[in-house]
Backbone as CSV, one residue per row, in Angstrom:
resi,resn,N_x,N_y,N_z,CA_x,CA_y,CA_z,C_x,C_y,C_z
1,UNK,101.382,138.720,117.956,100.462,137.509,117.667,99.492,138.226,119.002
2,UNK,100.050,138.750,119.836,99.136,139.211,120.986,98.398,140.223,120.651
3,UNK,96.898,140.022,121.396,95.696,140.721,120.676,95.278,141.787,121.593
4,UNK,96.836,142.828,121.846,96.312,143.737,122.495,95.719,145.170,121.383
5,UNK,94.908,145.602,122.358,94.715,146.725,121.953,95.186,148.206,121.572
6,UNK,95.255,148.193,120.071,96.156,148.990,119.300,95.387,150.772,119.167
7,UNK,94.399,150.728,119.941,93.659,152.074,119.708,93.919,152.876,120.718
8,UNK,94.403,152.553,122.207,94.406,152.819,123.138,96.021,152.152,123.774
9,UNK,96.678,153.516,123.496,98.227,153.205,123.999,98.121,153.012,125.453
10,UNK,97.503,153.464,126.671,97.763,153.099,127.912,97.174,151.841,128.203
11,UNK,96.194,151.309,127.639,95.837,149.962,127.978,96.618,149.030,127.035
12,UNK,97.310,149.413,125.987,98.127,148.480,125.605,99.293,148.074,126.446
13,UNK,99.871,149.393,126.635,100.657,149.344,127.534,100.612,148.391,128.762
14,UNK,99.348,148.484,129.545,99.293,147.956,130.407,99.322,146.001,130.281
15,UNK,98.353,145.918,129.011,98.234,144.750,128.770,99.467,143.610,128.256
16,UNK,100.401,144.764,127.714,101.634,143.812,127.556,102.530,143.759,129.064
17,UNK,102.042,144.823,129.896,102.636,144.477,131.143,102.656,143.515,131.636
18,UNK,101.149,143.072,131.845,100.738,141.794,132.305,101.382,140.638,131.819
19,UNK,101.397,140.793,130.669,102.049,139.446,129.338,103.394,139.134,130.215
20,UNK,104.223,140.179,130.354,105.511,140.164,131.135,105.468,139.176,132.285
21,UNK,104.522,139.995,133.069,104.257,139.574,134.389,104.362,137.912,134.571
22,UNK,103.335,137.257,133.371,103.168,136.033,133.097,104.441,134.996,132.923
23,UNK,105.131,135.902,131.927,106.398,135.285,131.568,107.344,134.675,132.807
24,UNK,107.403,136.085,133.769,108.099,135.969,134.657,107.964,134.716,135.648
25,UNK,106.449,134.769,135.772,106.184,133.701,136.677,106.214,132.291,136.252
26,UNK,106.196,132.442,134.810,106.595,130.928,134.279,107.811,130.169,134.621
27,UNK,108.542,131.366,134.534,110.560,130.930,134.214,110.711,131.020,136.036
28,UNK,110.004,131.541,136.907,110.548,132.198,138.247,109.749,130.327,138.607
29,UNK,108.621,129.423,138.049,108.703,128.333,138.327,109.167,127.246,137.970
30,UNK,109.882,127.672,136.657,110.889,126.730,136.000,112.156,126.654,136.906
31,UNK,112.505,127.846,137.420,113.604,128.140,138.301,113.500,127.583,139.723
32,UNK,112.242,127.231,140.273,112.005,126.555,141.553,112.313,125.323,141.331
33,UNK,111.572,124.733,140.001,112.227,123.427,140.229,113.751,122.799,139.785
34,UNK,113.973,123.839,138.728,115.706,123.079,138.450,116.766,123.546,139.550
35,UNK,115.989,125.144,140.652,116.901,125.480,141.680,116.759,124.048,142.642
36,UNK,116.010,123.400,142.814,115.934,122.459,143.462,116.633,121.376,143.560
37,UNK,116.783,121.098,142.080,117.590,119.860,141.579,118.890,120.329,141.782
38,UNK,119.380,121.888,141.510,120.502,122.192,141.587,120.891,121.978,143.147
39,UNK,120.029,122.304,144.108,120.798,122.439,145.251,121.110,121.303,145.655
40,UNK,120.549,120.182,145.507,120.702,118.419,145.560,122.188,118.097,145.242
41,UNK,122.241,118.449,143.789,123.160,118.241,143.190,124.687,118.920,144.140
42,UNK,124.190,120.009,144.509,125.226,120.778,145.414,125.684,120.165,146.708
43,UNK,124.900,119.815,147.313,125.111,118.885,148.619,125.953,117.734,148.180
44,UNK,125.178,116.995,147.278,126.711,115.951,146.764,127.857,116.152,146.182
45,UNK,127.945,117.357,146.249,129.910,117.888,145.632,129.712,117.641,143.736
46,UNK,128.406,117.811,143.318,128.594,117.724,141.951,128.816,118.758,140.944
47,UNK,128.374,120.070,141.740,128.253,121.262,141.038,129.162,121.559,139.687
48,UNK,130.529,121.751,140.397,131.407,121.933,139.314,131.302,121.249,137.974
49,UNK,131.309,119.760,138.833,130.994,118.988,136.865,130.130,119.008,136.244
50,UNK,128.976,119.290,136.612,127.616,119.684,136.394,127.539,120.890,135.379
51,UNK,128.449,121.834,135.803,128.547,122.976,134.911,129.616,122.752,133.812
52,UNK,130.783,121.895,133.770,130.973,121.545,132.674,130.622,121.142,131.433
53,UNK,130.055,119.834,132.176,129.141,118.986,131.370,128.077,119.591,130.369
54,UNK,127.419,120.991,131.125,126.198,121.581,130.683,127.217,122.771,129.562
55,UNK,128.613,123.014,130.063,128.963,123.985,129.140,129.061,123.510,127.532
56,UNK,129.495,122.183,127.895,129.904,121.512,126.627,128.462,121.341,125.976
57,UNK,127.676,120.674,126.419,126.355,120.345,125.932,125.903,121.880,125.074
58,UNK,125.964,123.003,125.742,125.950,124.355,125.095,126.352,124.152,123.792
59,UNK,127.740,124.103,123.736,128.460,124.040,122.658,128.137,123.445,121.714
60,UNK,127.831,122.109,122.045,127.970,120.956,120.948,126.798,121.204,120.093
61,UNK,125.597,121.713,121.038,124.101,121.320,120.791,124.831,122.627,119.384
62,UNK,124.993,123.891,119.424,125.233,125.077,118.550,126.115,124.325,117.375
63,UNK,126.812,123.599,118.030,128.005,123.172,116.288,127.401,122.254,115.716
64,UNK,126.620,121.414,116.278,126.090,120.172,115.501,125.123,120.557,114.263
65,UNK,125.156,119.930,113.279,124.262,120.158,112.452,123.087,119.758,112.344
66,UNK,121.994,120.568,111.868,120.668,120.701,112.647,119.862,119.173,112.684
67,UNK,120.514,118.767,111.612,120.015,117.355,111.445,119.916,115.966,112.184
68,UNK,121.166,116.570,112.468,122.166,115.162,113.263,121.219,115.641,114.901
69,UNK,121.205,116.861,115.501,120.457,117.327,116.532,119.449,116.756,116.675
70,UNK,118.293,117.104,115.077,116.619,116.664,115.225,116.505,115.152,115.379
71,UNK,117.786,114.452,114.663,117.521,113.171,114.619,117.359,112.362,116.216
72,UNK,118.227,113.168,116.919,118.781,112.202,118.482,117.994,113.699,119.566
73,UNK,116.895,114.022,118.847,116.413,115.040,120.180,115.720,113.878,121.196
74,UNK,116.355,114.627,122.344,115.698,114.037,123.244,114.310,114.768,123.656
75,UNK,114.015,115.657,123.345,112.829,116.785,123.365,111.223,115.767,122.970
76,UNK,111.261,115.354,121.943,110.614,114.338,121.326,109.592,113.827,122.258
77,UNK,109.860,113.226,123.271,108.782,112.603,124.405,107.621,113.412,125.178
78,UNK,108.307,115.110,125.002,107.707,115.875,125.331,106.405,116.954,124.763
79,UNK,106.723,116.204,123.319,105.718,116.799,122.688,104.101,116.907,122.577
80,UNK,103.604,115.898,123.193,102.138,115.853,123.567,102.027,117.087,124.559
81,UNK,103.368,117.124,125.348,102.602,118.128,126.307,102.809,119.222,126.007
82,UNK,103.760,120.048,125.171,104.079,120.871,124.293,102.668,121.408,123.140
83,UNK,102.398,120.253,123.130,101.271,120.585,121.785,99.966,120.989,122.674
84,UNK,99.766,120.456,124.155,98.906,121.001,125.147,99.062,122.383,125.209
85,UNK,100.665,122.240,125.507,100.650,124.018,126.432,99.990,125.038,124.464
86,UNK,100.425,124.594,123.996,100.281,125.317,122.545,98.814,125.751,122.240
87,UNK,97.956,124.110,122.378,96.547,124.274,122.537,95.769,125.600,123.472
88,UNK,96.292,125.420,124.477,95.972,126.193,125.346,95.860,127.936,125.167
89,UNK,97.058,127.954,124.632,97.716,129.039,123.964,97.126,129.951,122.880
90,UNK,96.753,128.694,122.129,96.071,129.510,120.958,94.527,129.511,121.103
91,UNK,94.151,129.374,122.497,92.760,129.424,122.701,92.741,131.155,123.483
92,UNK,93.676,131.093,124.042,93.772,132.239,125.402,94.172,133.498,124.143
93,UNK,94.810,133.489,123.033,94.659,134.465,121.904,93.432,134.875,121.380
94,UNK,92.875,133.966,121.827,91.239,134.312,121.124,90.232,135.180,122.091
95,UNK,90.919,134.815,123.142,90.233,135.784,124.379,90.436,136.899,124.394
96,UNK,89.844,137.864,125.186,90.009,139.669,125.465,89.515,139.499,126.766
97,UNK,89.638,138.491,127.904,89.500,138.716,128.941,90.659,139.686,129.970
98,UNK,90.179,139.564,130.804,91.094,140.857,132.045,92.453,139.991,132.079
99,UNK,92.539,138.729,132.453,93.357,137.572,132.533,93.947,136.913,131.403
100,UNK,93.575,137.125,130.077,94.216,136.793,128.617,95.630,136.880,128.832
101,UNK,96.279,137.826,129.160,97.305,138.553,128.834,98.545,137.721,130.157
102,UNK,97.773,137.540,131.095,98.602,136.588,132.018,98.696,135.433,131.751
103,UNK,97.707,134.705,131.196,97.711,133.527,130.805,98.408,133.478,129.496
104,UNK,98.524,134.360,128.349,99.465,134.023,127.147,101.237,134.043,127.939
105,UNK,101.357,134.780,128.543,102.535,135.145,129.229,102.936,134.019,130.150
106,UNK,102.395,133.336,130.567,102.499,132.166,131.481,102.550,131.200,130.462
107,UNK,101.708,131.025,129.998,101.795,129.670,128.942,102.881,129.711,127.742
108,UNK,103.454,130.987,127.487,104.355,131.311,126.490,105.653,131.169,127.233
109,UNK,106.025,131.370,128.671,107.058,130.949,128.953,107.688,129.501,129.417
110,UNK,106.728,128.612,128.947,106.586,127.395,128.800,106.791,126.454,127.082
111,UNK,106.786,127.516,126.376,107.356,126.996,124.797,108.514,126.467,124.896
112,UNK,109.134,125.801,123.938,110.013,125.461,123.877,110.957,127.001,123.239
113,UNK,112.672,127.076,123.780,113.259,127.687,122.936,114.812,127.628,123.826
114,UNK,115.645,127.734,122.633,117.069,127.822,122.912,117.117,128.514,123.695
115,UNK,117.143,129.731,123.919,117.874,130.608,125.034,116.988,130.296,126.575
116,UNK,115.816,129.883,126.742,115.115,129.490,127.907,115.918,127.757,128.469
117,UNK,116.302,127.270,127.199,117.012,126.049,127.816,118.305,126.476,128.536
118,UNK,119.229,127.455,127.672,120.285,127.994,128.219,120.069,128.568,129.748
119,UNK,119.011,129.198,129.848,118.634,129.671,131.318,118.518,128.400,132.563
120,UNK,117.812,127.859,132.187,117.444,126.716,132.787,118.996,126.285,132.757
121,UNK,119.564,125.688,132.196,121.242,125.092,132.606,121.600,126.016,133.415
122,UNK,121.636,127.574,133.745,122.403,128.449,134.881,121.469,128.117,136.083
123,UNK,120.259,127.980,136.004,119.469,127.845,136.849,119.975,126.215,137.701
124,UNK,119.917,125.506,136.564,120.626,123.823,137.468,121.663,123.877,138.576
125,UNK,122.550,124.648,137.821,124.041,125.264,138.503,123.889,125.649,139.576
126,UNK,122.534,126.159,139.914,122.458,127.086,141.096,122.965,126.261,142.177
127,UNK,123.108,127.129,143.496,123.354,126.330,144.756,121.921,126.061,146.035
128,UNK,121.435,126.832,145.118,119.888,127.049,146.081,118.224,127.251,145.250
129,UNK,117.651,126.747,146.128,116.294,127.404,145.303,116.235,128.701,144.563
130,UNK,116.212,129.616,145.881,116.466,130.923,145.775,117.115,131.445,144.561
131,UNK,118.415,130.892,144.506,119.272,131.388,143.195,118.448,130.864,142.098
132,UNK,118.125,129.888,141.885,117.325,128.992,140.648,116.104,130.237,140.156
133,UNK,115.796,130.316,141.155,114.392,131.410,140.848,115.042,132.688,140.377
134,UNK,115.752,133.115,141.178,116.297,134.540,140.727,116.853,134.691,139.241
135,UNK,117.735,133.062,139.258,118.452,133.240,137.764,117.545,133.186,136.667
136,UNK,116.346,132.214,136.852,115.300,132.343,135.748,114.334,134.006,135.638
137,UNK,114.341,134.412,136.789,113.045,135.877,137.095,114.321,137.142,136.062
138,UNK,115.635,137.003,136.684,116.390,137.936,135.943,116.592,137.623,134.644
139,UNK,116.795,136.626,133.779,116.749,135.942,132.471,115.331,136.702,132.006
140,UNK,114.422,136.369,132.457,113.079,136.748,132.119,113.235,138.420,132.020
141,UNK,113.347,138.744,133.016,113.530,140.804,133.109,114.280,141.279,131.990
142,UNK,115.334,140.582,131.491,116.674,140.729,130.429,115.836,140.693,128.616
143,UNK,114.753,139.925,128.676,114.269,139.579,127.465,112.925,140.996,127.478
144,UNK,112.311,141.209,128.866,111.744,142.681,128.146,111.593,143.431,127.262
145,UNK,112.761,143.971,127.206,112.980,145.018,126.306,112.919,145.051,124.766
146,UNK,113.630,143.860,124.685,113.507,143.282,123.018,112.063,142.678,123.031
147,UNK,111.374,141.839,123.558,110.576,141.451,123.306,109.377,142.410,123.409
148,UNK,109.322,143.414,124.009,108.643,144.730,124.137,108.785,145.596,123.139
149,UNK,110.042,145.206,122.581,110.098,146.176,120.745,109.801,145.733,119.761
150,UNK,109.961,144.419,120.132,109.379,143.322,119.009,107.668,143.438,118.956
151,UNK,107.151,143.813,119.810,105.517,143.851,119.856,105.283,145.074,119.101
152,UNK,105.837,146.120,119.692,105.773,147.319,119.048,106.545,148.087,117.614
153,UNK,107.701,147.036,117.040,107.707,147.902,116.236,108.333,146.300,115.453
154,UNK,107.902,145.251,115.711,108.102,143.760,115.097,107.891,143.913,113.323
155,UNK,106.804,144.628,113.020,105.963,144.570,111.958,107.072,145.423,110.925
156,UNK,107.976,146.249,111.314,108.798,147.123,110.513,109.650,146.578,110.416
157,UNK,110.060,145.431,111.051,111.607,145.129,111.194,112.250,144.195,109.516
158,UNK,112.724,144.279,109.006,113.102,143.721,107.744,114.184,142.383,107.983
159,UNK,114.046,141.549,106.860,114.233,140.041,106.566,115.601,140.227,107.372
160,UNK,116.277,140.940,106.899,117.961,141.274,107.008,118.063,141.760,108.562
161,UNK,117.773,142.259,109.294,117.681,142.231,110.864,117.557,141.105,111.542
162,UNK,116.506,140.491,111.172,115.993,139.576,111.693,116.583,138.193,111.753
163,UNK,117.897,138.154,110.649,118.426,137.082,110.133,119.748,137.475,111.045
164,UNK,120.241,138.442,110.815,121.152,139.232,112.054,120.940,138.560,113.345
165,UNK,120.051,138.899,113.949,119.266,138.356,115.518,119.400,137.166,115.277
166,UNK,118.888,136.156,114.560,119.070,134.773,114.556,120.872,134.195,114.342
167,UNK,121.325,135.115,113.853,123.040,134.751,113.728,123.663,134.750,115.230
168,UNK,123.099,135.814,115.750,123.829,136.361,116.845,123.580,135.392,117.950
169,UNK,122.448,134.604,118.038,121.991,134.261,119.186,122.905,133.160,119.544
170,UNK,123.401,131.787,118.784,124.120,130.877,118.866,125.728,131.131,119.254
171,UNK,126.335,132.702,118.624,127.086,133.197,119.480,127.263,133.162,120.508
172,UNK,126.310,133.544,121.089,126.016,134.184,122.333,125.695,132.677,123.284
173,UNK,125.310,132.343,122.937,125.317,130.798,123.530,126.148,130.220,123.914
174,UNK,127.368,130.459,122.772,128.946,129.782,122.863,129.501,130.111,123.729
175,UNK,129.438,131.580,124.045,129.825,132.264,125.277,129.645,132.016,126.406
176,UNK,128.568,131.636,126.614,127.861,131.567,127.561,128.112,129.915,128.214
177,UNK,128.105,129.095,127.491,128.875,127.932,127.378,130.525,127.768,127.968
178,UNK,130.785,128.469,127.002,132.264,128.861,127.617,132.509,129.195,129.128
179,UNK,131.621,130.078,129.717,131.897,130.571,130.971,131.105,129.645,132.074
180,UNK,130.304,128.495,131.367,129.812,127.718,132.223,131.419,126.483,132.472
181,UNK,131.840,126.493,131.588,132.777,125.298,131.485,134.101,126.264,132.199
182,UNK,134.408,127.442,132.485,135.248,127.714,133.343,135.180,127.906,134.652
183,UNK,133.554,128.006,134.849,132.787,128.144,136.362,133.406,126.701,136.689
184,UNK,132.916,126.014,136.052,133.280,124.403,136.520,134.812,123.829,137.020
185,UNK,135.679,124.490,136.109,137.550,124.221,136.017,137.327,124.813,137.898
186,UNK,137.175,125.788,138.090,137.374,126.414,139.678,138.989,127.024,139.590
187,UNK,139.019,127.785,138.370,140.460,128.043,138.649,141.068,129.240,139.381
188,UNK,139.910,130.211,140.081,140.210,130.976,141.028,140.208,132.389,140.458
189,UNK,139.210,132.653,139.758,139.157,133.653,139.030,138.126,134.650,139.367
190,UNK,137.995,135.095,140.325,136.703,135.997,141.099,135.493,136.328,139.615
191,UNK,134.317,135.547,140.071,133.060,135.858,139.388,133.280,134.982,138.315
192,UNK,134.200,134.500,137.564,134.074,134.091,136.164,134.451,132.727,136.675
193,UNK,135.199,131.909,137.514,135.877,131.028,137.584,136.136,130.597,139.541
194,UNK,135.885,130.570,140.324,135.562,130.975,141.489,136.530,129.657,142.280
195,UNK,136.921,129.523,143.356,137.286,128.092,143.548,136.164,127.532,144.301
196,UNK,136.392,126.261,143.973,135.108,125.355,144.512,134.991,125.730,145.960
197,UNK,134.056,125.545,147.031,133.759,126.258,148.043,134.563,124.830,149.020
198,UNK,134.562,123.504,148.990,134.869,122.991,149.405,136.678,122.424,149.581
199,UNK,137.157,123.506,148.348,138.308,123.432,148.182,138.791,125.005,149.359
200,UNK,137.913,125.796,149.627,138.409,127.217,149.975,138.448,126.668,151.288
201,UNK,137.079,125.998,152.009,137.168,125.606,153.294,138.116,124.710,153.908
202,UNK,138.795,123.989,153.004,139.642,122.566,153.415,141.195,123.526,153.649
203,UNK,141.346,124.650,152.821,142.508,125.758,152.630,142.837,126.450,153.832
204,UNK,141.278,127.085,154.608,141.098,127.481,155.801,141.328,126.771,156.893
205,UNK,140.971,125.400,156.651,141.232,124.460,157.811,142.233,124.228,158.126
206,UNK,143.167,124.003,156.817,144.859,124.013,156.632,145.428,125.109,157.518
207,UNK,145.116,125.861,157.612,146.193,127.073,157.435,145.832,127.109,159.165
208,UNK,144.759,127.080,159.530,144.369,126.858,161.104,144.846,126.006,161.692
């Protein structure tokens, strides 16, 4: 849907790059907000419990029948805001000014997406604002290769490949959800389930 200049490959590459920069700015802004919330929860010692709750919710949302989830969809109150974003996005798609692709990318970053929700959960369990922003920025960078490929060869992908990609997404969400649960349990597994900082400090005090 991007109104890229398909007659000029260099200009097209620049437009796509600007579009991705817009998305990264949006994701960083989201990470800033949820990183701040995560920092507050971390200060109150609720980060481990929150990690477990988020992990369980991620798995439940994937396994829950779509009709049931749609019936209790808590995002419905945000539909008006989302509609405004979509409307602004539609207007931007019709333009071809210098800032068009930055605007499109930025607005696109705020549209509802299951994978974005997953990334938001990650920034929410971060211990600082910086970590929250960095987490969302790295998530955005991770989507650049596939998004760019979709722009260039999307129309050549057949329905079978698209279905396989759609089926793979819930599997990855469940895996990430399980990792969140492991992280919250604090089993002492390096990088996967580290011990809570409070327990580490307490053990060091006891040693002395």
